[in-house]
C-alpha positions as CSV (number, residue, x, y, z in Angstrom):
1,M,-7.8,102.7,-39.4
2,G,-7.9,106.2,-41.0
3,I,-5.0,108.4,-41.1
4,E,-6.1,110.8,-38.4
5,E,-6.4,107.7,-36.2
6,L,-2.9,106.7,-37.1
7,N,-1.3,110.2,-36.6
8,K,-3.0,110.3,-33.1
9,I,-1.4,106.7,-32.2
10,I,2.0,107.7,-33.4
11,A,1.7,111.3,-31.5
12,I,0.7,109.5,-28.4
13,K,3.5,106.8,-28.6
14,K,6.0,109.6,-29.3
15,M,5.0,111.5,-26.2
16,D,5.1,108.0,-24.2
17,L,8.6,107.3,-25.7
18,E,9.8,110.9,-24.8
19,E,8.6,110.6,-21.2
20,C,10.1,107.3,-20.7
21,E,13.5,108.3,-21.9
22,Q,13.4,111.4,-19.6
23,E,12.6,109.3,-16.6
24,L,15.1,106.8,-17.4
25,N,18.0,109.5,-17.9
26,N,16.8,111.7,-14.7
27,R,16.2,109.1,-12.0
28,Y,17.6,106.3,-10.3
29,Y,15.9,103.0,-11.0
30,P,17.1,99.6,-9.9
31,S,18.6,97.6,-12.7
32,I,15.7,95.3,-13.6
33,V,13.5,98.5,-13.8
34,R,16.0,100.1,-16.0
35,I,15.9,97.0,-18.2
36,A,12.2,97.0,-18.4
37,M,12.0,100.4,-19.2
38,M,14.7,100.1,-21.9
39,N,12.9,97.2,-23.5
40,Y,9.6,99.2,-23.5
41,I,11.3,102.2,-25.2
42,V,12.6,99.7,-27.9
43,V,9.1,98.3,-28.4
44,L,7.6,101.9,-28.6
45,Q,10.2,102.8,-31.3
46,K,9.4,99.5,-33.3
47,Q,5.6,100.4,-33.1
48,I,6.1,104.0,-34.2
49,E,8.2,102.9,-37.0
50,E,5.4,100.3,-37.9
51,Y,2.7,102.9,-37.9
52,A,4.7,105.3,-39.9
53,K,5.0,102.7,-42.6
54,V,1.2,102.4,-42.8
55,D,0.8,106.1,-42.7
């Protein structure tokens, strides 16, 4: 995987992370959905860190 591809993946994951965080903070969701979203946010953060290490 080239550096350009990694940068695109990181950018997309960062946008997804930002959107998820905004949704979580600006709307009401049932507890189970909030937990799932928070888990997804953690997964995205870890993936971004891992991709950044490769870069």
